[in-house]
VEXTOR-853515 format. One record per residue: residue in one letter; z negated, x, y negated of N, C-alpha, C in turn. Coordinates in steps of 0.2 Angstrom, whole numbers. Layout:
% VEXTOR-853515
<"A",<Z,X,Y>,<Z,X,Y>,<Z,X,Y>>
...
% end
This chain:
% VEXTOR-853515
<"M",<-117,41,-39>,<-117,38,-30>,<-116,44,-28>>
<"K",<-119,52,-30>,<-116,56,-25>,<-121,57,-18>>
<"K",<-126,56,-17>,<-129,55,-15>,<-130,51,-10>>
<"H",<-123,45,-10>,<-122,42,-5>,<-116,46,0>>
<"F",<-116,51,-2>,<-110,58,1>,<-112,61,2>>
<"L",<-107,65,7>,<-107,73,10>,<-106,79,7>>
<"L",<-103,75,-1>,<-101,83,-5>,<-106,87,-4>>
<"D",<-102,90,-8>,<-105,102,-7>,<-109,97,-16>>
<"P",<-113,97,-16>,<-117,95,-25>,<-115,100,-30>>
<"E",<-113,106,-28>,<-111,109,-32>,<-103,107,-37>>
<"I",<-100,102,-34>,<-95,100,-36>,<-93,92,-38>>
<"T",<-89,92,-42>,<-87,85,-44>,<-80,83,-42>>
<"F",<-81,79,-35>,<-76,77,-33>,<-71,70,-36>>
<"L",<-67,74,-39>,<-60,68,-40>,<-57,65,-38>>
<"N",<-53,68,-34>,<-48,66,-29>,<-48,62,-25>>
<"H",<-51,55,-23>,<-52,53,-18>,<-45,48,-17>>
<"G",<-40,50,-21>,<-34,46,-17>,<-31,47,-11>>
<"S",<-32,56,-10>,<-26,60,-4>,<-30,58,0>>
<"F",<-36,60,0>,<-41,58,8>,<-48,56,7>>
<"G",<-51,52,1>,<-57,51,0>,<-62,54,2>>
<"A",<-66,59,0>,<-75,57,1>,<-78,53,7>>
<"C",<-81,53,15>,<-82,49,17>,<-88,44,16>>
<"P",<-92,40,12>,<-100,38,12>,<-102,38,19>>
<"K",<-110,41,16>,<-113,43,23>,<-114,37,28>>
<"P",<-114,33,25>,<-116,24,31>,<-109,24,36>>
<"V",<-106,24,32>,<-94,23,36>,<-97,32,42>>
<"F",<-97,38,39>,<-97,42,40>,<-102,42,49>>
<"D",<-107,40,49>,<-113,39,56>,<-111,33,58>>
<"I",<-107,27,56>,<-105,24,61>,<-100,28,65>>
<"Y",<-93,31,60>,<-88,32,67>,<-89,37,69>>
<"Q",<-95,42,71>,<-97,46,76>,<-99,43,78>>
<"K",<-102,40,79>,<-105,33,87>,<-98,32,90>>
<"W",<-92,29,85>,<-88,29,90>,<-83,33,92>>
<"Q",<-83,40,89>,<-82,47,92>,<-88,44,100>>
<"C",<-94,44,98>,<-95,47,105>,<-97,42,110>>
<"K",<-94,38,108>,<-94,32,112>,<-88,34,115>>
<"L",<-83,36,113>,<-72,39,118>,<-76,45,121>>
<"E",<-80,50,120>,<-81,54,124>,<-86,52,130>>
<"E",<-91,46,131>,<-92,44,136>,<-89,42,140>>
<"R",<-84,37,140>,<-81,36,144>,<-71,35,142>>
<"P",<-69,40,142>,<-61,44,139>,<-57,37,140>>
<"I",<-58,36,148>,<-52,32,151>,<-52,26,149>>
<"E",<-61,25,152>,<-63,16,150>,<-58,15,141>>
<"F",<-63,20,138>,<-64,16,131>,<-52,15,128>>
<"L",<-50,19,129>,<-45,21,128>,<-40,15,132>>
<"G",<-42,16,139>,<-39,12,141>,<-38,3,141>>
<"R",<-46,3,142>,<-48,-5,141>,<-51,-7,134>>
<"R",<-57,-4,131>,<-57,-5,125>,<-55,-4,119>>
<"A",<-49,0,120>,<-49,-2,113>,<-45,-5,111>>
<"I",<-39,-7,115>,<-36,-15,112>,<-40,-21,108>>
<"S",<-45,-23,114>,<-49,-27,110>,<-52,-24,104>>
<"L",<-55,-20,104>,<-61,-17,101>,<-54,-19,90>>
<"L",<-47,-16,96>,<-44,-18,88>,<-43,-22,86>>
<"A",<-40,-28,90>,<-39,-34,88>,<-47,-36,82>>
<"E",<-52,-37,87>,<-57,-40,86>,<-59,-34,76>>
<"S",<-58,-29,76>,<-54,-25,66>,<-51,-29,63>>
<"R",<-46,-32,67>,<-39,-31,64>,<-42,-41,59>>
<"E",<-46,-41,68>,<-46,-51,61>,<-52,-51,57>>
<"K",<-58,-45,57>,<-62,-44,51>,<-58,-42,45>>
<"L",<-53,-38,45>,<-52,-35,40>,<-45,-40,36>>
<"A",<-46,-45,41>,<-39,-51,39>,<-44,-54,35>>
<"E",<-50,-55,37>,<-57,-59,34>,<-56,-53,28>>
<"Y",<-56,-48,26>,<-57,-47,22>,<-53,-46,14>>
<"L",<-46,-46,18>,<-40,-47,13>,<-41,-52,14>>
<"H",<-41,-60,14>,<-40,-65,15>,<-31,-67,18>>
<"C",<-29,-65,22>,<-24,-64,25>,<-25,-67,32>>
<"C",<-21,-70,36>,<-20,-71,44>,<-19,-63,47>>
<"A",<-25,-65,54>,<-22,-56,56>,<-19,-56,61>>
<"E",<-14,-62,61>,<-8,-61,65>,<-2,-57,61>>
<"D",<-2,-57,51>,<2,-53,49>,<-2,-47,46>>
<"L",<-4,-42,50>,<-9,-36,50>,<-6,-33,54>>
<"V",<-5,-26,54>,<-3,-24,59>,<-2,-14,56>>
<"Y",<-7,-12,60>,<-8,-6,61>,<0,1,61>>
<"F",<-3,5,56>,<3,11,55>,<-6,16,53>>
<"P",<-2,23,55>,<-7,29,52>,<-10,30,46>>
<"N",<-5,30,41>,<-6,28,35>,<-1,25,30>>
<"P",<-3,25,24>,<3,19,22>,<11,23,19>>
<"T",<12,29,20>,<19,33,21>,<23,31,25>>
<"T",<20,31,33>,<23,32,37>,<25,22,37>>
<"A",<20,20,36>,<22,11,37>,<28,9,32>>
<"M",<27,12,26>,<33,13,22>,<37,12,25>>
<"N",<40,21,27>,<45,21,27>,<48,18,36>>
<"M",<44,14,41>,<48,10,44>,<49,5,42>>
<"V",<46,0,36>,<51,-6,34>,<54,-3,32>>
<"V",<54,2,25>,<62,5,24>,<69,5,28>>
<"R",<68,11,33>,<74,10,36>,<74,2,42>>
<"N",<74,-3,40>,<75,-8,45>,<75,-14,41>>
<"L",<76,-10,34>,<80,-15,31>,<89,-16,30>>
<"D",<90,-21,27>,<99,-22,28>,<101,-21,20>>
<"L",<100,-13,20>,<103,-13,12>,<112,-10,14>>
<"Q",<115,-13,8>,<123,-14,9>,<123,-10,1>>
<"A",<131,-7,3>,<132,-2,-3>,<131,-6,-9>>
<"G",<129,-3,-17>,<129,-7,-21>,<124,-12,-24>>
<"D",<120,-12,-16>,<112,-13,-19>,<108,-11,-23>>
<"E",<102,-15,-27>,<99,-11,-32>,<91,-12,-27>>
<"V",<88,-6,-29>,<82,-7,-26>,<78,-5,-35>>
<"L",<74,-10,-38>,<72,-11,-45>,<64,-7,-42>>
<"T",<61,-2,-46>,<53,0,-45>,<52,1,-52>>
<"T",<48,9,-53>,<46,9,-60>,<45,18,-59>>
<"D",<44,21,-65>,<44,29,-64>,<36,32,-62>>
<"H",<31,27,-60>,<26,29,-59>,<24,26,-50>>
<"E",<28,31,-48>,<29,27,-40>,<27,36,-38>>
<"Y",<21,32,-31>,<20,39,-28>,<27,44,-25>>
<"G",<28,50,-27>,<32,55,-25>,<35,56,-18>>
<"A",<31,52,-14>,<36,54,-5>,<41,46,-6>>
<"L",<35,40,-8>,<41,35,-7>,<46,33,-11>>
<"D",<46,39,-18>,<54,39,-20>,<57,42,-18>>
<"R",<56,45,-12>,<60,52,-10>,<62,45,-4>>
<"T",<59,44,0>,<59,38,5>,<65,35,6>>
<"W",<64,29,-1>,<68,26,-7>,<75,27,-7>>
<"R",<74,36,-10>,<82,38,-13>,<86,41,-7>>
<"Y",<82,43,-1>,<88,44,6>,<89,39,7>>
<"F",<84,34,10>,<89,28,12>,<95,24,8>>
<"C",<93,25,-1>,<98,22,-5>,<106,27,0>>
<"E",<104,34,-5>,<109,36,0>,<114,35,5>>
<"K",<109,33,8>,<113,33,15>,<119,27,16>>
<"S",<115,21,12>,<117,15,10>,<122,13,7>>
<"G",<122,18,0>,<127,15,-5>,<123,13,-10>>
<"A",<117,10,-8>,<112,7,-14>,<111,12,-19>>
<"H",<108,8,-26>,<105,12,-27>,<100,11,-30>>
<"Y",<93,16,-31>,<85,17,-32>,<86,19,-41>>
<"V",<83,8,-43>,<85,10,-52>,<74,12,-53>>
<"Q",<74,15,-57>,<68,17,-58>,<67,16,-66>>
<"R",<63,9,-66>,<61,6,-72>,<57,11,-77>>
<"H",<59,14,-84>,<53,17,-88>,<49,11,-90>>
<"I",<41,14,-87>,<37,10,-89>,<33,15,-94>>
<"P",<32,11,-103>,<29,18,-109>,<23,16,-109>>
<"L",<19,22,-111>,<14,21,-112>,<10,18,-117>>
<"P",<6,20,-118>,<1,13,-116>,<3,6,-114>>
<"V",<2,4,-107>,<3,-4,-105>,<-2,-8,-109>>
<"T",<1,-10,-113>,<-2,-17,-119>,<-5,-21,-114>>
<"T",<0,-28,-112>,<-3,-34,-108>,<-1,-33,-102>>
<"H",<-3,-39,-97>,<2,-41,-91>,<8,-44,-92>>
<"A",<8,-48,-97>,<15,-52,-98>,<21,-48,-100>>
<"D",<18,-42,-108>,<22,-41,-109>,<25,-32,-102>>
<"F",<20,-32,-99>,<25,-28,-93>,<29,-32,-88>>
<"V",<27,-39,-89>,<31,-42,-82>,<40,-42,-84>>
<"D",<37,-45,-93>,<41,-45,-97>,<48,-41,-97>>
<"H",<45,-32,-98>,<48,-26,-101>,<51,-25,-91>>
<"F",<47,-25,-85>,<51,-24,-80>,<55,-28,-79>>
<"W",<53,-36,-79>,<59,-41,-77>,<68,-39,-80>>
<"Q",<67,-37,-87>,<73,-34,-90>,<77,-27,-86>>
<"G",<74,-26,-82>,<78,-20,-74>,<83,-24,-71>>
<"V",<80,-30,-71>,<83,-36,-63>,<92,-37,-63>>
<"T",<95,-37,-61>,<101,-38,-64>,<105,-44,-55>>
<"P",<111,-46,-57>,<112,-49,-49>,<114,-44,-45>>
<"K",<113,-38,-45>,<112,-33,-39>,<107,-32,-40>>
<"T",<102,-35,-37>,<94,-34,-38>,<92,-37,-30>>
<"K",<91,-32,-24>,<89,-37,-17>,<85,-36,-16>>
<"I",<81,-31,-19>,<71,-28,-17>,<71,-27,-24>>
<"I",<62,-27,-25>,<58,-24,-30>,<53,-21,-27>>
<"F",<52,-13,-28>,<47,-12,-24>,<41,-7,-29>>
<"L",<34,-9,-30>,<32,-6,-34>,<25,-6,-31>>
<"S",<19,-2,-36>,<14,1,-32>,<8,-4,-34>>
<"H",<3,-7,-35>,<-1,-12,-37>,<-8,-7,-39>>
<"I",<-11,0,-38>,<-13,5,-41>,<-7,10,-41>>
<"T",<-6,13,-45>,<-3,16,-48>,<-5,23,-45>>
<"S",<-1,28,-42>,<-6,35,-39>,<-7,41,-46>>
<"T",<-2,40,-50>,<-1,46,-55>,<-4,43,-60>>
<"T",<-4,36,-62>,<-9,36,-69>,<-15,32,-66>>
<"A",<-16,28,-60>,<-21,22,-60>,<-21,15,-63>>
<"L",<-14,14,-64>,<-15,9,-70>,<-13,2,-65>>
<"I",<-15,-3,-65>,<-14,-9,-61>,<-11,-13,-62>>
<"F",<-3,-13,-58>,<-1,-17,-60>,<-2,-24,-60>>
<"P",<3,-32,-63>,<1,-37,-62>,<9,-39,-57>>
<"V",<6,-37,-53>,<10,-37,-44>,<11,-45,-43>>
<"T",<6,-47,-43>,<5,-55,-42>,<11,-60,-48>>
<"D",<11,-57,-53>,<15,-59,-56>,<26,-60,-53>>
<"I",<23,-52,-52>,<31,-50,-52>,<34,-54,-46>>
<"C",<27,-55,-41>,<31,-56,-35>,<34,-64,-35>>
<"K",<29,-68,-38>,<30,-74,-39>,<37,-76,-42>>
<"R",<40,-68,-47>,<48,-71,-52>,<52,-70,-49>>
<"A",<50,-62,-41>,<55,-62,-36>,<53,-66,-34>>
<"R",<49,-69,-30>,<53,-76,-26>,<58,-81,-27>>
<"E",<54,-83,-35>,<59,-86,-38>,<66,-84,-37>>
<"A",<69,-79,-39>,<74,-76,-39>,<78,-76,-33>>
<"G",<73,-76,-28>,<75,-75,-21>,<76,-66,-20>>
<"I",<70,-62,-21>,<72,-55,-23>,<67,-55,-15>>
<"L",<68,-50,-13>,<63,-47,-7>,<57,-40,-13>>
<"C",<51,-43,-12>,<47,-39,-15>,<41,-34,-11>>
<"I",<41,-28,-10>,<37,-25,-7>,<32,-21,-11>>
<"V",<27,-20,-9>,<22,-18,-14>,<17,-13,-11>>
<"D",<17,-4,-13>,<11,-1,-11>,<5,-2,-14>>
<"G",<3,-3,-7>,<-4,-4,-11>,<-9,0,-8>>
<"A",<-9,4,-7>,<-10,10,-5>,<-19,12,-6>>
<"H",<-20,12,-16>,<-24,11,-16>,<-29,6,-19>>
<"A",<-28,0,-18>,<-28,-6,-19>,<-36,-10,-16>>
<"P",<-35,-8,-9>,<-43,-12,-3>,<-49,-9,-6>>
<"A",<-53,-13,-7>,<-59,-9,-7>,<-60,-8,-14>>
<"Q",<-55,-8,-19>,<-55,-2,-25>,<-57,-9,-31>>
<"I",<-52,-12,-29>,<-51,-21,-33>,<-53,-28,-27>>
<"D",<-54,-32,-30>,<-55,-37,-25>,<-46,-41,-25>>
<"L",<-45,-40,-19>,<-38,-40,-16>,<-38,-47,-11>>
<"D",<-32,-51,-12>,<-34,-57,-10>,<-25,-57,-9>>
<"I",<-20,-53,-1>,<-15,-54,1>,<-10,-61,-2>>
<"E",<-13,-66,4>,<-10,-72,2>,<-9,-75,-7>>
<"D",<-14,-71,-12>,<-12,-73,-18>,<-7,-69,-21>>
<"V",<-8,-64,-18>,<-2,-57,-19>,<4,-60,-20>>
<"G",<5,-62,-15>,<14,-65,-13>,<18,-61,-10>>
<"A",<16,-55,-10>,<24,-51,-7>,<26,-53,-1>>
<"D",<31,-50,0>,<35,-52,7>,<33,-45,13>>
<"I",<31,-40,8>,<26,-34,13>,<22,-30,8>>
<"Y",<17,-28,12>,<12,-26,7>,<9,-20,12>>
<"V",<10,-15,9>,<5,-8,13>,<0,-5,8>>
<"G",<-7,-6,13>,<-11,-3,10>,<-17,3,12>>
<"A",<-20,6,13>,<-25,8,18>,<-34,8,13>>
<"C",<-39,9,20>,<-45,5,19>,<-49,12,16>>
<"H",<-46,18,15>,<-52,24,16>,<-51,27,8>>
<"K",<-46,25,3>,<-48,29,-3>,<-49,25,-9>>
% end
């Protein structure tokens, strides 16, 4: 696959999660768009950008199997998740249930806002190796209490690359009246993704990983 990238042929690049190396065809197309911007900056940013973003949102929604009106663009998943968390109605004593496999920056986000509100950020230990989806769901769900208001977990974890059975968790959460938020930063284009089928209340993702 290396021939499809601009990577130095002398290195073996493993960290596509942080930034991602851009495939040549994608690189060529986005440079063409940069040139279009430079040709007529005011017209592009002042008039064309909005309609182009709307068009791309329609295409992205089709790819992700969801409604375009439900998609909102953000600079990156961490920024999006911070916007979500700061607008939640967390109260003292509420619990946010998660795992000990989550992205560090988002762990810090949740802890900060939980401390401000008096809520508790509960990290459920996920032992390795994970065996089956059913065992994972049963083990994770043992962390749910009457105080659990929100479930937050990754679709594909950044630390271990495990694919969590988020669809099953979201289904249980919905039946229990618990808000379910999924960090899907690493999922789009790596696995088949049907946002509506996942059933999360909020799903945050990125397209460059």
